[in-house]
Backbone as a printed PyTorch tensor [residue, N CA C, xyz], in Angstrom:
tensor([[[ -1.0860, -11.0330, -27.0480],
         [ -1.4170, -10.7370, -25.4220],
         [ -2.8370, -11.2480, -25.3080]],

        [[ -3.4000, -11.4640, -24.1760],
         [ -4.5500, -11.6640, -23.9610],
         [ -5.0430, -10.9750, -22.7010]],

        [[ -6.3430, -10.5150, -23.0360],
         [ -6.8900,  -9.6620, -21.8490],
         [ -7.5290, -10.4350, -20.6800]],

        [[ -7.0660, -10.2130, -19.4840],
         [ -7.4660, -11.1490, -18.2470],
         [ -7.9150, -10.1080, -17.1400]],

        [[ -8.6210, -10.5500, -15.9610],
         [ -9.1000,  -9.6280, -14.9390],
         [ -7.6880,  -8.9300, -14.2840]],

        [[ -7.8700,  -8.1140, -13.9970],
         [ -6.8970,  -7.1680, -13.3890],
         [ -6.5380,  -7.1920, -11.9070]],

        [[ -5.5230,  -6.6960, -11.5310],
         [ -4.8860,  -6.8350, -10.0980],
         [ -6.0260,  -6.3620,  -8.9440]],

        [[ -6.6030,  -4.9950,  -9.4610],
         [ -7.5640,  -4.6490,  -8.4740],
         [ -8.8670,  -4.7790,  -8.5670]],

        [[ -9.5310,  -5.5150,  -7.1690],
         [-10.6570,  -5.9810,  -7.3670],
         [-11.7740,  -4.5830,  -7.7340]],

        [[-12.6810,  -5.0740,  -8.4230],
         [-13.8240,  -3.8500,  -8.8900],
         [-13.3620,  -3.0390,  -9.8950]],

        [[-12.1020,  -3.0970, -10.4430],
         [-11.6610,  -2.1210, -11.6270],
         [-11.9790,  -2.9770, -12.6150]],

        [[-12.7680,  -1.8710, -13.6090],
         [-13.2060,  -2.4680, -14.8500],
         [-12.2700,  -2.7840, -15.7700]],

        [[-10.9810,  -2.1790, -15.6850],
         [-10.1450,  -2.3550, -16.8130],
         [ -9.5160,  -3.7760, -16.5790]],

        [[ -8.9220,  -4.2400, -17.7650],
         [ -8.3550,  -5.6030, -17.7650],
         [ -6.8690,  -5.6300, -17.8430]],

        [[ -6.3660,  -6.4410, -17.3970],
         [ -4.8480,  -6.5660, -17.5700],
         [ -4.2930,  -7.2370, -18.8220]],

        [[ -2.9980,  -7.1640, -19.2920],
         [ -2.6210,  -7.8820, -20.4070],
         [ -1.7110,  -9.1550, -19.8320]],

        [[ -1.9420, -10.1690, -20.5080],
         [ -1.4680, -11.6870, -20.0220],
         [ -0.5420, -12.0830, -21.2560]],

        [[  0.8440, -12.3060, -21.1810],
         [  1.6580, -12.7900, -22.1020],
         [  2.0220, -14.2320, -21.7380]],

        [[  1.6850, -15.0460, -22.9250],
         [  1.8030, -16.5050, -22.7920],
         [  2.6480, -17.0520, -23.6770]],

        [[  3.1110, -16.4680, -24.6530],
         [  4.4590, -17.1460, -25.6150],
         [  5.4110, -16.0540, -25.8890]],

        [[  6.2340, -16.6330, -26.5910],
         [  7.7070, -15.6460, -26.8220],
         [  7.0230, -14.6480, -27.9110]],

        [[  6.0490, -14.7350, -28.4390],
         [  5.4970, -13.9470, -29.7360],
         [  4.5950, -13.1110, -28.9280]],

        [[  4.1800, -12.8170, -27.8360],
         [  3.0390, -11.9420, -27.3600],
         [  3.9870, -10.8440, -26.5050]],

        [[  3.9910,  -9.8110, -27.3030],
         [  4.4010,  -8.6670, -26.7640],
         [  4.1110,  -7.3220, -27.1790]],

        [[  4.2640,  -6.1870, -26.4580],
         [  3.7000,  -5.0530, -27.2350],
         [  4.6350,  -3.9210, -27.0680]],

        [[  4.9020,  -2.9420, -28.0040],
         [  5.7970,  -1.8540, -27.9310],
         [  5.1150,  -0.4830, -28.0390]],

        [[  5.6700,   0.2790, -27.2890],
         [  4.9890,   1.8000, -27.5240],
         [  6.3370,   2.6330, -27.9130]],

        [[  6.0000,   3.2570, -29.0540],
         [  7.2080,   3.9150, -29.6490],
         [  7.7670,   5.0870, -28.7370]],

        [[  9.0730,   5.2710, -28.8900],
         [  9.8960,   6.2370, -28.4030],
         [  9.0670,   7.5550, -27.8750]],

        [[  9.0430,   8.2030, -26.8300],
         [  8.3620,   9.3110, -26.3020],
         [  9.2000,   9.7400, -25.0200]],

        [[  9.6580,  11.0910, -25.3790],
         [ 10.6410,  11.7750, -24.4660],
         [  9.7980,  11.6540, -23.0870]],

        [[  8.7520,  11.7590, -22.8030],
         [  8.1240,  11.7630, -21.5960],
         [  8.4390,  10.5070, -20.6640]],

        [[  8.7400,   9.4860, -21.4210],
         [  9.1820,   8.3650, -20.9060],
         [ 10.3790,   7.9310, -20.6830]],

        [[ 11.1830,   8.9570, -20.9730],
         [ 12.6420,   8.9260, -21.0530],
         [ 13.2890,  10.1530, -20.1730]],

        [[ 12.7050,  10.2310, -18.9740],
         [ 13.4220,  11.6560, -18.3310],
         [ 14.7530,  11.8000, -18.0040]],

        [[ 15.5450,  12.8560, -18.2570],
         [ 16.8750,  13.0800, -17.9910],
         [ 17.2980,  12.6100, -16.6020]],

        [[ 18.7090,  12.1700, -16.6340],
         [ 19.0700,  11.4900, -15.2080],
         [ 19.4350,  12.4310, -14.1190]],

        [[ 18.9480,  13.6600, -14.5920],
         [ 18.9120,  14.6190, -13.3980],
         [ 17.4850,  14.8570, -12.6950]],

        [[ 16.4950,  14.1790, -13.2680],
         [ 15.2260,  14.2690, -12.6510],
         [ 14.7650,  13.0710, -12.1480]],

        [[ 13.9890,  13.2530, -10.9140],
         [ 13.5720,  11.7060, -10.2660],
         [ 12.2510,  11.2410, -10.9870]],

        [[ 12.0190,  10.1230, -11.1980],
         [ 10.8620,   9.3730, -11.6320],
         [ 10.5550,   8.2540, -10.9990]],

        [[  9.3890,   7.5240, -11.2340],
         [  8.8320,   6.4360, -10.5250],
         [  8.4580,   5.2550, -11.6970]],

        [[  8.7170,   4.1140, -11.6130],
         [  8.1850,   3.2880, -12.4540],
         [  7.2650,   2.1680, -11.5360]],

        [[  5.9180,   1.7710, -11.8790],
         [  4.9810,   1.1840, -10.9250],
         [  4.2880,   0.1310, -11.7710]],

        [[  3.9540,  -0.7910, -11.3610],
         [  2.9550,  -1.6980, -11.8950],
         [  2.4640,  -2.9940, -10.9610]],

        [[  1.5960,  -3.8040, -11.3770],
         [  1.4840,  -5.0220, -11.0980],
         [  1.8570,  -6.0180, -11.7310]],

        [[  2.4560,  -7.2450, -11.2730],
         [  2.8800,  -8.2920, -12.0710],
         [  2.1550,  -9.5950, -11.5480]],

        [[  1.9830, -10.3780, -12.3590],
         [  1.4290, -11.8980, -12.2830],
         [  2.1980, -13.1000, -12.7560]],

        [[  3.2880, -13.3940, -12.1150],
         [  4.0170, -14.4430, -12.8470],
         [  3.4690, -15.6310, -12.9670]],

        [[  3.3540, -16.1750, -14.2730],
         [  2.7480, -17.3940, -14.3630],
         [  4.0220, -18.5990, -14.6590]],

        [[  5.0810, -18.3050, -14.3260],
         [  6.1540, -19.3000, -14.4030],
         [  7.3670, -18.8660, -13.5070]],

        [[  8.1090, -19.7700, -13.0540],
         [  9.0440, -19.3510, -12.0700],
         [ 10.4810, -19.4960, -13.0150]],

        [[ 10.2410, -19.2320, -14.1780],
         [ 11.4450, -19.1750, -15.2350],
         [ 12.5080, -18.3620, -14.5380]],

        [[ 13.8450, -18.8840, -14.4780],
         [ 15.0180, -17.7310, -13.9530],
         [ 15.8530, -17.7760, -15.1140]],

        [[ 15.9090, -18.4850, -16.5130],
         [ 16.7530, -18.4600, -17.3740],
         [ 16.5730, -17.4870, -18.3770]],

        [[ 17.5690, -16.8880, -18.9790],
         [ 17.1390, -15.9340, -20.2660],
         [ 16.7390, -14.3500, -19.8730]],

        [[ 16.9050, -14.0820, -18.7160],
         [ 16.5340, -12.7160, -18.3280],
         [ 15.1280, -12.5120, -18.8420]],

        [[ 14.0250, -13.3000, -18.3270],
         [ 12.8080, -12.9710, -18.6290],
         [ 12.4420, -11.3910, -18.1860]],

        [[ 11.6970, -10.6710, -19.0690],
         [ 11.6690,  -9.2610, -19.0890],
         [ 10.2520,  -8.8800, -19.2780]],

        [[  9.4310,  -8.4140, -18.0200],
         [  8.0820,  -7.7710, -18.3320],
         [  8.1090,  -6.5940, -18.8550]],

        [[  9.1040,  -5.6470, -18.7940],
         [  9.3390,  -4.2470, -19.2830],
         [ 10.6460,  -4.1600, -19.6570]],

        [[ 10.7680,  -3.5000, -20.9010],
         [ 11.9790,  -3.2670, -21.1000],
         [ 12.0020,  -1.7480, -21.9370]],

        [[ 13.0450,  -1.0560, -21.3250],
         [ 13.1120,   0.6180, -22.0180],
         [ 14.5410,   0.7080, -22.1780]],

        [[ 15.2840,  -0.1100, -22.8170],
         [ 16.6540,  -0.1490, -22.8280],
         [ 17.1430,   0.1960, -24.4650]],

        [[ 18.1080,   0.8800, -24.6240],
         [ 19.0750,   0.7980, -25.9220],
         [ 20.1030,  -0.0650, -25.8860]],

        [[ 19.9510,  -1.1070, -26.7090],
         [ 21.0510,  -2.2140, -26.5970],
         [ 21.2480,  -2.2950, -28.2600]],

        [[ 21.5940,  -3.8130, -28.1930],
         [ 21.8140,  -4.3940, -29.6890],
         [ 23.0360,  -3.7010, -30.2810]],

        [[ 23.1120,  -3.1030, -31.4930],
         [ 24.3520,  -2.5410, -32.1660],
         [ 24.9270,  -1.3120, -31.4480]],

        [[ 24.1580,  -0.6880, -30.6430],
         [ 24.5520,   0.4690, -29.7850],
         [ 26.1240,   0.2370, -28.9470]],

        [[ 27.0210,   1.0900, -29.1840],
         [ 27.8990,   0.7240, -28.4660],
         [ 27.9350,   0.8870, -27.0640]],

        [[ 26.6500,   1.9130, -26.5140],
         [ 26.7010,   2.1740, -25.0130],
         [ 25.0500,   2.1610, -24.8960]],

        [[ 25.1480,   0.9890, -23.7680],
         [ 23.4660,   0.8110, -23.2410],
         [ 23.0130,   1.9440, -22.3190]],

        [[ 21.8630,   2.2250, -22.7490],
         [ 21.2640,   3.3580, -22.1430],
         [ 19.6080,   2.9510, -21.4450]],

        [[ 19.0470,   3.6770, -20.6100],
         [ 17.6340,   3.1780, -20.3960],
         [ 17.6360,   2.1420, -18.9810]],

        [[ 16.5180,   1.5590, -18.9830],
         [ 16.2060,   0.5290, -17.9290],
         [ 15.4620,  -0.3280, -18.2340]],

        [[ 15.4820,  -1.6830, -17.2610],
         [ 14.8830,  -2.6680, -17.4710],
         [ 14.2820,  -3.4490, -16.3360]],

        [[ 13.0930,  -4.1520, -16.2960],
         [ 12.7560,  -4.7620, -15.0680],
         [ 12.9900,  -6.3060, -15.4490]],

        [[ 13.4140,  -7.2320, -14.6090],
         [ 13.6210,  -8.5020, -14.8910],
         [ 12.7670,  -9.1520, -13.8590]],

        [[ 12.3500, -10.4010, -14.2070],
         [ 11.8470, -11.3780, -13.1100],
         [ 12.9560, -12.2270, -12.9940]],

        [[ 13.1750, -12.3040, -11.4840],
         [ 14.0600, -13.3370, -11.0200],
         [ 13.3760, -14.2410, -10.3150]],

        [[ 14.2160, -15.2400,  -9.4720],
         [ 13.6670, -16.3540,  -8.8450],
         [ 12.7440, -15.7600,  -7.9530]],

        [[ 11.7600, -16.9230,  -7.7590],
         [ 10.7690, -16.7250,  -6.6010],
         [ 11.2500, -16.8880,  -5.1820]],

        [[ 12.1340, -17.3790,  -5.0350],
         [ 12.7150, -17.5540,  -3.6050],
         [ 14.1890, -18.0820,  -3.7070]],

        [[ 14.6960, -18.2110,  -2.3160],
         [ 16.1900, -18.5800,  -2.3430],
         [ 16.6260, -19.7450,  -2.6430]],

        [[ 15.3520, -20.7630,  -2.5870],
         [ 15.7450, -22.2030,  -2.7280],
         [ 16.2650, -22.3260,  -4.4630]],

        [[ 16.2920, -21.4080,  -5.3480],
         [ 16.7770, -21.6170,  -6.5130],
         [ 18.3500, -21.2170,  -6.4990]],

        [[ 19.0250, -20.7130,  -5.5800],
         [ 20.2280, -20.2660,  -5.4500],
         [ 21.0670, -21.5030,  -5.8790]],

        [[ 21.9970, -21.1530,  -6.6460],
         [ 23.0470, -22.3060,  -7.3710],
         [ 22.3190, -22.6820,  -8.4950]],

        [[ 21.2680, -22.7040,  -8.7350],
         [ 20.7490, -23.1740, -10.1400],
         [ 21.1240, -22.1650, -11.3390]],

        [[ 21.5300, -22.7330, -12.4020],
         [ 21.6910, -22.0420, -13.7240],
         [ 20.9210, -20.9000, -14.0700]],

        [[ 21.1330, -19.6760, -14.1240],
         [ 20.3600, -18.5230, -14.3830],
         [ 20.0730, -17.7920, -13.1750]],

        [[ 20.3120, -18.2040, -12.0350],
         [ 19.8930, -17.5980, -10.7560],
         [ 20.6510, -16.0270, -10.7760]],

        [[ 20.1000, -15.0910, -10.4430],
         [ 20.4900, -13.7590, -10.2510],
         [ 19.9470, -12.9450,  -9.1870]],

        [[ 19.5240, -13.6400,  -8.3560],
         [ 18.7510, -13.2000,  -7.1040],
         [ 17.3620, -13.4950,  -7.0460]],

        [[ 16.4590, -12.9460,  -6.2170],
         [ 15.2370, -13.2040,  -5.8290],
         [ 14.1520, -11.9240,  -6.0890]],

        [[ 13.1030, -12.2500,  -6.7580],
         [ 12.3900, -11.2310,  -6.7950],
         [ 12.1730, -10.4280,  -7.9720]],

        [[ 12.1480,  -9.0560,  -8.2280],
         [ 12.0360,  -8.3770,  -9.2140],
         [ 13.1420,  -7.0240,  -9.3500]],

        [[ 13.8550,  -7.4170, -10.4290],
         [ 15.3820,  -6.5100, -10.6100],
         [ 14.8890,  -5.3120, -11.3200]],

        [[ 15.3110,  -4.2430, -10.7740],
         [ 15.5610,  -3.0380, -11.6480],
         [ 16.6860,  -2.5220, -12.1000]],

        [[ 16.9020,  -2.7170, -13.3760],
         [ 18.5920,  -2.5160, -13.8620],
         [ 18.7390,  -1.1800, -14.7620]],

        [[ 19.4540,  -0.2260, -14.1330],
         [ 19.5180,   0.8710, -15.0390],
         [ 20.9860,   0.9110, -16.0260]],

        [[ 21.2000,   1.3800, -16.8660],
         [ 22.2680,   1.4050, -17.4750],
         [ 23.0010,   2.9060, -17.8130]],

        [[ 24.4290,   2.8400, -17.8090],
         [ 24.9620,   4.2020, -17.6620],
         [ 25.6640,   4.6260, -18.9090]],

        [[ 25.1880,   4.2580, -20.0350],
         [ 26.0680,   4.7050, -21.3470],
         [ 27.3410,   4.2540, -21.2780]],

        [[ 27.8990,   3.1100, -20.7830],
         [ 29.1120,   2.8950, -21.0680],
         [ 29.2810,   1.1930, -21.3110]],

        [[ 29.4080,   1.0320, -22.6050],
         [ 29.2330,  -0.3500, -22.9740],
         [ 28.1830,  -1.0620, -22.6290]],

        [[ 27.9940,  -2.4510, -22.1890],
         [ 27.0350,  -2.9330, -21.7670],
         [ 26.7100,  -3.0090, -20.1490]],

        [[ 27.6730,  -2.0520, -19.4210],
         [ 27.8490,  -2.0820, -17.9730],
         [ 26.2420,  -1.5010, -17.2630]],

        [[ 25.8370,  -1.9320, -16.3770],
         [ 24.9920,  -1.5150, -15.9250],
         [ 25.4400,  -0.4810, -14.9660]],

        [[ 24.5930,   0.3840, -14.2670],
         [ 24.8900,   1.4510, -13.0790],
         [ 24.1130,   0.8350, -12.0020]],

        [[ 23.1300,   1.7490, -11.5800],
         [ 22.3590,   1.4110, -10.4190],
         [ 21.3030,  -0.0110, -10.9980]],

        [[ 21.5280,  -0.7800, -10.1050],
         [ 20.8470,  -2.3170, -10.5440],
         [ 20.4680,  -2.9060,  -9.0500]],

        [[ 19.4010,  -3.2500,  -8.7510],
         [ 19.2170,  -3.9650,  -7.5800],
         [ 17.9790,  -5.0170,  -7.6490]],

        [[ 17.8040,  -6.0030,  -7.0700],
         [ 16.6560,  -6.9110,  -7.0130],
         [ 16.1180,  -6.7130,  -5.7230]],

        [[ 14.7780,  -7.0760,  -5.5890],
         [ 14.0270,  -6.5340,  -4.1130],
         [ 14.4490,  -7.7580,  -3.2550]],

        [[ 14.7440,  -8.8590,  -3.6130],
         [ 15.3210, -10.0120,  -2.7670],
         [ 14.0590, -10.2100,  -1.8960]],

        [[ 12.7870, -10.1530,  -2.2380],
         [ 11.5250, -10.3690,  -1.5280],
         [ 11.2520, -11.5450,  -2.4160]],

        [[ 10.7100, -12.8190,  -1.6810],
         [  9.9780, -13.9800,  -2.6050],
         [  8.8200, -13.4610,  -3.2450]],

        [[  8.2810, -13.8480,  -4.2660],
         [  6.9930, -13.8390,  -4.8130],
         [  6.3890, -15.2030,  -5.1220]],

        [[  5.0140, -15.1530,  -5.4010],
         [  4.3330, -16.2680,  -5.4080],
         [  3.9370, -16.7380,  -6.8790]],

        [[  4.2710, -17.4100,  -7.6030],
         [  3.7980, -17.6410,  -9.0140],
         [  2.3470, -17.9590,  -9.0340]],

        [[  1.7380, -17.1160,  -9.6570],
         [  0.3520, -17.4230,  -9.6810],
         [ -0.3860, -16.5300,  -9.0750]],

        [[  0.1660, -15.0860,  -8.2920],
         [ -0.5670, -14.2210,  -7.6590],
         [  0.1380, -12.9700,  -8.0310]],

        [[ -0.5110, -11.8850,  -7.6340],
         [ -0.3210, -10.4670,  -8.1280],
         [  0.9040,  -9.9200,  -7.1490]],

        [[  1.5550,  -9.2220,  -7.6800],
         [  2.5370,  -8.4150,  -6.6320],
         [  2.7340,  -7.1230,  -7.1030]],

        [[  2.5180,  -6.0420,  -6.3720],
         [  2.8390,  -4.6120,  -6.7270],
         [  4.2020,  -4.3020,  -6.6550]],

        [[  4.9280,  -3.5160,  -7.8930],
         [  6.1170,  -3.4330,  -7.8820],
         [  6.4250,  -1.9570,  -8.0500]],

        [[  7.2620,  -1.3060,  -7.3690],
         [  7.6800,   0.2380,  -7.5550],
         [  9.1100,   0.1670,  -7.5230]],

        [[  9.6330,   1.2310,  -8.4250],
         [ 11.0270,   1.5470,  -8.2880],
         [ 10.9940,   3.1500,  -8.3490]],

        [[ 11.8270,   3.6160,  -7.6600],
         [ 11.8800,   5.1330,  -7.5250],
         [ 13.4790,   5.4150,  -7.7120]],

        [[ 13.4940,   6.3840,  -8.6480],
         [ 14.8630,   6.8510,  -8.9280],
         [ 15.0150,   8.2150,  -8.4040]],

        [[ 16.0900,   8.4660,  -7.4840],
         [ 16.0120,   9.7520,  -6.7970],
         [ 17.3700,  10.4390,  -7.0000]],

        [[ 17.6060,  11.1410,  -8.0430],
         [ 18.9810,  11.8220,  -8.1990],
         [ 19.2340,  12.8620,  -7.1980]],

        [[ 19.7730,  12.8260,  -6.1120],
         [ 20.2010,  14.0350,  -5.6620],
         [ 21.3470,  14.6280,  -6.1080]],

        [[ 22.1620,  13.7070,  -6.8180],
         [ 23.2340,  14.0450,  -7.6480],
         [ 23.3600,  12.7320,  -8.6530]],

        [[ 23.2160,  12.9710,  -9.8380],
         [ 23.0380,  11.8350, -10.6560],
         [ 24.4800,  11.1230, -10.6010]],

        [[ 25.7210,  11.8040, -10.4830],
         [ 27.0660,  11.0970, -10.4280],
         [ 27.4750,  10.5770,  -9.0860]],

        [[ 27.0860,  11.2690,  -7.9990],
         [ 27.7150,  10.9240,  -6.7030],
         [ 26.6940,  10.6030,  -5.5630]],

        [[ 25.5040,  10.8810,  -5.8600],
         [ 24.5380,  10.3620,  -4.8600],
         [ 23.3880,  10.2390,  -5.4430]],

        [[ 22.9730,   9.1640,  -6.2660],
         [ 21.7700,   8.7850,  -6.9690],
         [ 21.0100,   7.6200,  -6.1930]],

        [[ 19.8550,   7.6000,  -5.9840],
         [ 19.2410,   6.4280,  -5.0360],
         [ 18.3430,   5.7060,  -5.9190]],

        [[ 18.2720,   4.4030,  -5.9710],
         [ 17.3450,   3.4750,  -6.4140],
         [ 16.5640,   2.8210,  -5.4040]],

        [[ 15.3060,   3.2000,  -5.1300],
         [ 14.5120,   2.5030,  -3.9540],
         [ 13.5600,   1.6740,  -4.5580]],

        [[ 13.2930,   0.4610,  -4.1790],
         [ 12.4070,  -0.7780,  -4.5410],
         [ 11.3500,  -0.8240,  -3.4680]],

        [[ 10.0680,  -1.0770,  -4.0050],
         [  9.0100,  -1.1240,  -3.0610],
         [  8.3540,  -2.4700,  -3.5180]],

        [[  7.9230,  -3.2570,  -2.6280],
         [  7.1160,  -4.3450,  -3.0310],
         [  5.7640,  -4.3250,  -2.0090]],

        [[  4.5280,  -4.3160,  -2.8930],
         [  3.2960,  -4.6450,  -1.9530],
         [  3.2300,  -3.2820,  -1.0040]],

        [[  3.7280,  -2.3010,  -1.4150],
         [  3.6490,  -1.1470,  -0.5060],
         [  4.6120,  -0.5050,   0.3690]],

        [[  5.6850,  -1.6840,   0.6170],
         [  6.6080,  -1.5710,   1.5920],
         [  8.1780,  -1.2170,   0.8350]],

        [[  8.8680,  -0.4400,   1.3360],
         [ 10.1270,  -0.2420,   0.9180],
         [ 10.9440,  -1.5200,   1.1920]],

        [[ 11.6530,  -2.1980,   0.2030],
         [ 12.4340,  -3.6070,   0.7610],
         [ 13.8410,  -3.1910,   0.4850]],

        [[ 14.5240,  -2.3670,  -0.3550],
         [ 15.9490,  -2.2570,  -0.8570],
         [ 16.0040,  -0.9330,  -1.4050]],

        [[ 17.3650,  -0.3690,  -1.0760],
         [ 17.9160,   0.8230,  -1.6860],
         [ 19.4100,   0.7800,  -2.0600]],

        [[ 19.3850,   1.0690,  -3.2030],
         [ 21.1440,   1.1310,  -3.6600],
         [ 21.2740,   2.5220,  -4.0030]],

        [[ 22.6060,   3.0400,  -3.4340],
         [ 22.8470,   4.1720,  -3.9290],
         [ 24.4070,   4.3920,  -4.9580]],

        [[ 24.1720,   5.1180,  -5.7070],
         [ 25.2300,   5.3780,  -6.7270],
         [ 26.2240,   6.3200,  -6.1160]],

        [[ 27.3990,   6.0080,  -6.1490],
         [ 28.6080,   7.0640,  -5.8890],
         [ 29.7870,   7.2630,  -6.7540]],

        [[ 29.3690,   7.3370,  -8.1710],
         [ 30.3740,   7.7520,  -9.1440],
         [ 30.9630,   6.6280,  -9.6060]],

        [[ 30.9200,   5.1090,  -9.2500],
         [ 31.4770,   3.9900, -10.0960],
         [ 32.8940,   3.8610,  -9.8220]],

        [[ 33.5770,   3.1750, -10.3830],
         [ 35.1010,   2.8760, -10.1540],
         [ 35.8100,   4.3170, -10.3360]],

        [[ 35.6940,   5.3420, -11.3600],
         [ 36.0730,   6.4060, -11.3790],
         [ 35.8640,   7.5750, -10.3480]],

        [[ 34.5080,   7.4300,  -9.6620],
         [ 34.1350,   8.3170,  -9.0940],
         [ 33.2950,   9.4590,  -9.8260]],

        [[ 33.2600,   9.2630, -11.0300],
         [ 32.7500,  10.4460, -11.8550],
         [ 31.7440,   9.8360, -12.6380]],

        [[ 31.3660,   8.7490, -12.9120],
         [ 30.4620,   8.2160, -13.6920],
         [ 29.0580,   8.3470, -13.2390]],

        [[ 28.0390,   8.5270, -14.2720],
         [ 26.4950,   8.5970, -13.5980],
         [ 26.2740,   7.1500, -13.5900]],

        [[ 25.1730,   6.9420, -12.5120],
         [ 24.5920,   5.5480, -12.5530],
         [ 23.3410,   5.3710, -13.4370]],

        [[ 23.1280,   6.2270, -14.2380],
         [ 21.9370,   6.1690, -15.1690],
         [ 22.2320,   7.2030, -16.0650]],

        [[ 21.8150,   6.8130, -17.3760],
         [ 21.6980,   7.7080, -18.6570],
         [ 20.5200,   7.1420, -19.4060]],

        [[ 19.6770,   8.4370, -19.5630],
         [ 18.2790,   7.9960, -20.2270],
         [ 18.4980,   7.8200, -21.7320]],

        [[ 17.4800,   7.1060, -22.5040],
         [ 17.5910,   7.0810, -23.7650],
         [ 17.2690,   8.4340, -24.4900]],

        [[ 18.3020,   8.5810, -25.3670],
         [ 18.1500,   9.7600, -26.1840],
         [ 17.1870,   9.9950, -27.0230]],

        [[ 16.6570,  11.3150, -27.1440],
         [ 15.6000,  11.7780, -28.5100],
         [ 16.4060,  11.2500, -29.8020]],

        [[ 15.5080,  10.5690, -30.5340],
         [ 16.0410,  10.1100, -31.6890],
         [ 16.7270,   8.6980, -32.0210]],

        [[ 16.6740,   7.8690, -30.6480],
         [ 17.3060,   6.7260, -30.6220],
         [ 16.3320,   5.4930, -30.8880]],

        [[ 14.8410,   6.0580, -31.0530],
         [ 13.9870,   5.0720, -31.4000],
         [ 13.6580,   3.7830, -30.5390]],

        [[ 14.1400,   3.9210, -29.3640],
         [ 13.7020,   2.9600, -28.3630],
         [ 12.3610,   3.0040, -27.8780]],

        [[ 11.7300,   1.6920, -28.0860],
         [ 10.6560,   1.5120, -27.6310],
         [ 10.3890,   1.1730, -26.2980]],

        [[  9.3360,   1.4930, -25.4240],
         [  8.9910,   0.7910, -24.1900],
         [  8.3510,  -0.5130, -24.4630]],

        [[  8.8680,  -1.7640, -24.2360],
         [  8.1340,  -2.8680, -24.7340],
         [  7.7700,  -3.5880, -23.2410]],

        [[  6.3930,  -4.2200, -23.5690],
         [  5.8410,  -4.9650, -22.4110],
         [  5.9440,  -6.3580, -22.9370]],

        [[  6.1780,  -7.4850, -21.8780],
         [  6.1360,  -8.7590, -22.2120],
         [  7.4460,  -9.3560, -22.8590]],

        [[  8.3740,  -8.6260, -23.1140],
         [  9.7640,  -9.0900, -23.7830],
         [ 10.5140,  -7.9530, -23.9930]],

        [[ 11.7340,  -8.2970, -24.6500],
         [ 12.5860,  -7.2390, -24.9070],
         [ 12.0410,  -6.1890, -26.1170]],

        [[ 12.7920,  -5.0590, -26.3190],
         [ 12.3150,  -4.0220, -27.1800],
         [ 13.0560,  -4.1930, -28.5790]],

        [[ 12.8530,  -3.3450, -29.5460],
         [ 13.1510,  -3.2760, -30.9440],
         [ 14.8380,  -3.0880, -30.9730]],

        [[ 15.1600,  -2.4160, -30.0650],
         [ 16.7530,  -2.5420, -29.9030],
         [ 17.4250,  -3.5370, -29.1860]],

        [[ 16.8130,  -4.3030, -28.4050],
         [ 17.3430,  -5.4090, -27.5830],
         [ 17.2180,  -6.4550, -28.0740]],

        [[ 16.3990,  -6.9270, -29.2440],
         [ 15.8390,  -8.0230, -29.6600],
         [ 14.3980,  -8.2020, -29.2750]],

        [[ 13.8020,  -7.6930, -30.1390],
         [ 12.3870,  -7.4990, -30.3170],
         [ 11.5330,  -9.1490, -29.7700]],

        [[ 11.0070,  -9.1670, -28.8240],
         [ 10.4910, -10.6760, -28.5390],
         [ 11.2450, -11.5990, -27.8070]],

        [[ 12.7290, -11.3050, -27.4870],
         [ 13.4980, -11.8220, -26.9550],
         [ 13.1720, -11.8950, -25.5460]],

        [[ 13.7400, -12.9010, -24.8430],
         [ 13.7030, -12.8170, -23.1780],
         [ 12.1540, -12.8190, -22.7940]],

        [[ 11.1360, -13.5840, -23.2840],
         [  9.7810, -13.2850, -22.8920],
         [  9.4630, -13.5540, -21.6540]],

        [[  8.4260, -12.7050, -21.0020],
         [  7.9250, -13.1400, -19.8120],
         [  6.3990, -13.6700, -19.8360]],

        [[  6.5540, -14.4470, -19.1050],
         [  4.9290, -15.5180, -19.0190],
         [  4.2880, -14.9330, -17.6780]],

        [[  3.0800, -14.1390, -18.1580],
         [  2.3060, -13.5830, -16.8510],
         [  1.4710, -12.1550, -17.3590]],

        [[  0.9320, -11.8620, -16.2120],
         [  0.1490, -10.6240, -16.5880],
         [  0.8870,  -9.6450, -16.0570]],

        [[  0.5420,  -8.2060, -16.6210],
         [  0.9480,  -6.9810, -16.4520],
         [ -0.2520,  -6.1050, -16.1690]],

        [[ -0.2840,  -5.2060, -15.0760],
         [ -1.4810,  -4.4190, -14.9220],
         [ -1.0650,  -3.1520, -14.3160]],

        [[ -1.8590,  -2.0430, -14.6830],
         [ -1.5840,  -0.7020, -14.2100],
         [ -0.1560,  -0.2470, -14.0780]],

        [[  0.6070,  -0.4240, -15.4390],
         [  1.8860,  -0.0720, -15.3220],
         [  1.6680,   1.4570, -15.5570]]])
């Protein structure tokens, strides 16, 4: 990673810029970064995409148990296409930034939604995901914000059985790292790299 000017004018802190498949960083498992699905939490940051890549699930932030685990847990932020002109191209999975949560059932995701708001390659975007579990099984909300505005909400209502949670946190002892710039240690460290800046996560 390289240090670059950050997203906020006048802020003396520097952002991290990821420019190769080998530039990523991992923060070891911390229970405070993996709240139980009965507790609300927010994930936010500034992203500066340097590429319009839409293939391979490029991933600025990864906090997911995967790999050899039979049931995926945690969450991931994905960079999707910059705008709808990419519709129909190989790898297209929507527009904007995608927050995907896993529910502890195979590789199936639970709460999962993309902003559907276009972004500009070479410009900072502020992204916020809010998880609000009024009830983690029958009434859990995922609300996404872009540049300070709420843009989309997805509500979980129990899945096909009506009794499945829409999100399951990574458990203590699962050794899941929070990774910046690519996938983490359990999802394939360094895989699906993101090319661009991350600030104020």
